[in-house]
N, C-alpha and C positions, 0 to 999 in steps of 0.2 A: 504493499499500501503507500499510495507516496502524494501527498497534499503540505498545505499551509499547515503550520499551527496557530492554535487559536488557544492563550495562554489563559488558564484562571489559576486563582488561587488556591487555599485551604479549606475544607470545608461548607464545597458545595453542594448544597443540599437539593433533593428530587422537586423541591419546590419553586426552587429558584431555576430547573432545568425545566420545568411544568407545572407554570405559577396556578396554585390553585385557586382563585379568583377566576380562571379562567375554565372550573371544572366544565359549564354546560360547552364546551368544545370536545370534550372528549369521542364522543361520537362522531364528529369530522376531524379528523389525526390531522390532514394536510393543512387543516384553520390550524390548529394548533400546533403543528409544526412551524409556523409564521412570530410565533411569539416563544421558541426554543431559547433559554435562556437570557431571554429580554429583562431578568432583573440583577442577572450580575452583568451583564451588558445589553443596553439597549437597544444597538445595534447588532447585535450579530446575526439574526436571522439573515439578514441583509447584507452582509459582510460575506455568509460563511460559503464555500463554492462545493460545488460535489468533489469528495476526492478528502476534502481537508478532514483535520485532526484536531480533537480536543484535549488539553493539554491541564492538567489537572497537578494538584499538593495533595497534601494528606486528607481520607477520610471523603473521596472523590464521592458523592451520591445519597452521602445519609440523611433520615429522615423517614418518610414515610416508605412502605413500597409500591409506591405508585410506578407501575411496569409503561407504563407513557412515556416517562422521564427517558429509558432507552430509544424507545420505539420513537419520539420524533425528532432526537436526535438522528437516529438513523435517518427519517424521513427527507431529516435538512441537508441530507448529502454530508455527514458526516462518515468517515469510512473506517475511524476509529478513536477512541478515549484511552489517553496515555494518561497515566497519574502514580503517584507515589505509594497509596495507598489508595484502596477501594473500601466503601461500604458493603458487606458480604450481599446483602439482598438488591443490592443495584447492580452487581458484578453479573453472579447470576441472571437478574431477568434480561441484562446487556446481552449474554451468550445466549439464554432464551430465544431470544428473538434474533441473533444474529449478527451484533453488533460488538467484534472486538474493544476487549477491554482488556491492556496491557499494562499490569504493576511497573511501575519501573523506574527510575533515578529520572526526575524533568527539572532538576534544579536548573542545568543545564542550558534550555529551549526555550526561545525568546519568541514575542511574536513575529509572526510572521516570519519565520525559520521553517522552510524548505525540508520535510524530513521524509525520510524511507522508512518504513516498519518493515520487518520479517519475523513473523510470525514462528515460522519454523526454528530460524538456526536462533532467533533470541536478539536481535541486534534492533537498535534506531541507529539510525545514519543522518546526522544531522548536516544536509547537502551545502547549507549554507556556513557552517563554521568548521564543516571536515573534521565532526568529531563522531565518535561510535560509541553508544553503550548500551550495555548488552544489561538483558533481562532472561528471566527464568523463562525457558519458551512455555507456549501453553503445550498441556499433553496431546497425543493424538485424538484422543474422542472430543476434545473442545473443538480443536483446528477441525475434525468433522463436521461438529454440528454448527460453526459456523460457515464453513465449507458450503453447507447443503442451504444455507440459510438462515436456520435456527431450529430450536429443537422440534415443531412440528412439521416442517419440510423435512429434517432426518428422517421422524418417524415414519410419514410419509412414503419418503425414499426407499426405506429400507424395511417396512414393515414391522419394525419392532425397531429396539432402541439397541445396538450395535456397541459393542464397548471395545472392540478391538479394529 
């Protein structure tokens, strides 16, 4: 995956990703995606391009188990979320809907950096700064789920949950 970095800090909540005041839009996810992350950056939805990456600090996705949060990130064109750490429920929801989430050191990434993320080899290449950050590669089963587009598509494709 290759894209431009949109950098956020620590403790980005699911309410900042999918504003609770827009709860009435949850049946119109395309419309809700137009408001993704607007409480953290009011212009994010206008700036993000297909393939771009969201970069966070610690505890990305904390708060409620709002599964709409990773889904509207994906609908907005985000190809992956990189963060120092994730709230567990956000992490699982993201994988389940087919949005890659990468726990890694994000301290060397600046807004607008051009990044290349390799999930299988566990590397984030910062093409702007000519640096490489390593991370623990995602397990093969998670990469399969992501490659299939999420858990529902994975089960449809394989007829059952396949661990290998």
